[in-house]
C-alpha positions in Angstrom: -102.3 -25.5 98.8 -102.2 -22.5 101.0 -105.2 -20.8 102.2 -103.6 -17.3 100.9 -103.9 -16.6 97.2 -102.0 -14.1 95.1 -105.0 -13.1 93.4 -107.1 -12.2 96.4 -108.3 -8.6 96.4 -106.6 -7.7 99.6 -103.5 -7.5 97.7 -105.2 -4.6 95.7 -105.0 -2.5 99.0 -101.9 -0.8 98.4 -101.8 0.2 94.7 -105.6 1.0 95.1 -105.1 3.4 97.9 -101.7 4.6 96.5 -103.4 5.4 92.9 -106.5 6.8 94.3 -104.4 9.2 96.7 -102.1 10.1 93.9 -105.0 11.0 91.3 -107.4 12.6 94.0 -104.3 15.0 94.5 -104.1 15.8 91.0 -107.7 16.4 90.8 -107.7 18.8 93.7 -104.9 20.7 91.9 -106.3 20.5 88.4 -109.7 22.0 89.5 -110.5 24.6 92.2 -113.8 22.7 92.6 -113.7 19.2 91.2 -116.6 18.7 88.9 -119.3 15.8 89.4 -117.8 12.4 88.8 -114.2 13.4 89.1 -113.6 11.4 92.2 -115.7 8.5 90.8 -113.4 8.5 87.9 -110.2 8.7 89.6 -111.7 5.5 91.9 -112.5 3.5 88.9 -108.9 4.2 87.3 -107.5 3.4 90.5 -109.2 0.3 90.8 -108.2 -0.7 87.2 -104.5 0.2 88.1 -104.8 -2.0 91.2 -105.9 -5.0 89.3 -103.3 -4.6 86.9 -100.7 -4.4 89.5 -102.1 -7.7 91.0 -102.0 -9.2 87.2 -98.4 -8.0 86.7 -97.5 -9.3 90.4 -98.8 -12.8 89.7 -96.8 -13.0 86.3 -93.7 -11.8 88.1 -93.3 -13.4 91.6 -89.6 -13.1 91.7 -89.5 -9.7 91.3 -89.1 -7.6 94.5 -91.6 -4.9 93.7 -94.0 -7.8 93.3 -93.2 -8.9 96.8 -93.6 -5.4 98.1 -96.9 -4.8 96.6 -98.5 -8.0 98.0 -96.9 -7.9 101.3 -99.8 -6.2 102.8 -102.6 -8.2 101.4 -100.7 -11.6 102.3 -100.4 -10.3 105.7 -104.3 -9.3 105.6 -105.0 -12.9 104.6 -102.6 -14.8 107.0 -104.0 -12.8 110.0 -107.7 -11.8 109.5 -109.5 -12.6 106.1 -108.7 -16.4 105.6 -108.3 -19.6 107.9 -107.8 -23.1 107.0 -110.8 -25.0 106.1 -112.5 -27.8 108.3 -112.9 -31.1 107.4 -116.4 -30.9 106.7 -115.7 -27.9 104.3 -113.3 -30.0 102.5 -115.5 -32.8 102.0 -118.2 -30.5 100.6 -115.6 -29.0 98.2 -114.4 -32.5 97.0 -118.3 -33.5 96.5 -119.0 -30.3 94.7 -115.9 -30.9 92.3 -116.9 -34.5 91.7 -120.4 -33.6 90.7 -119.4 -30.6 88.5 -116.9 -33.2 86.7 -119.5 -36.0 86.4 -122.0 -33.2 84.9 -119.3 -31.8 82.6 -118.8 -35.2 80.9 -115.2 -35.9 82.9 -114.2 -39.1 84.0 -113.9 -38.6 87.9 -110.6 -39.4 89.2 -109.6 -41.6 92.1 -111.0 -40.3 95.4 -108.0 -38.3 97.1 -106.8 -39.3 100.4 -107.6 -36.9 102.9 -104.0 -35.4 102.4 -105.2 -31.9 103.3 -104.9 -32.4 107.0 -101.6 -34.3 106.6 -99.8 -31.5 104.7 -100.8 -28.9 107.5 -99.6 -30.9 110.3 
């Protein structure tokens, strides 16, 4: 598994900023002085559009548009916002998963080998 994820919020950066700039421009042209709440509404609408863009992008990973939409977010994830988990973090995650499976009535599977470090070597 990669540390970068296609549904990370950083992938919303381009569609969110683009849609917000477009809608705010429309609001400024439509109103001499935008009424209260217009920018909040454009922000909410922009967020919805951005989230739908991510959703579409995940469903169509082979699309060139999908790649362009997620490129800035993936860059941010690779360079700034994520890093590989430590051995201790992986052990905590494995322990938490096992406990959830047990409490959910699922049969715990075999203990995985410590392959997460082998994959990264």
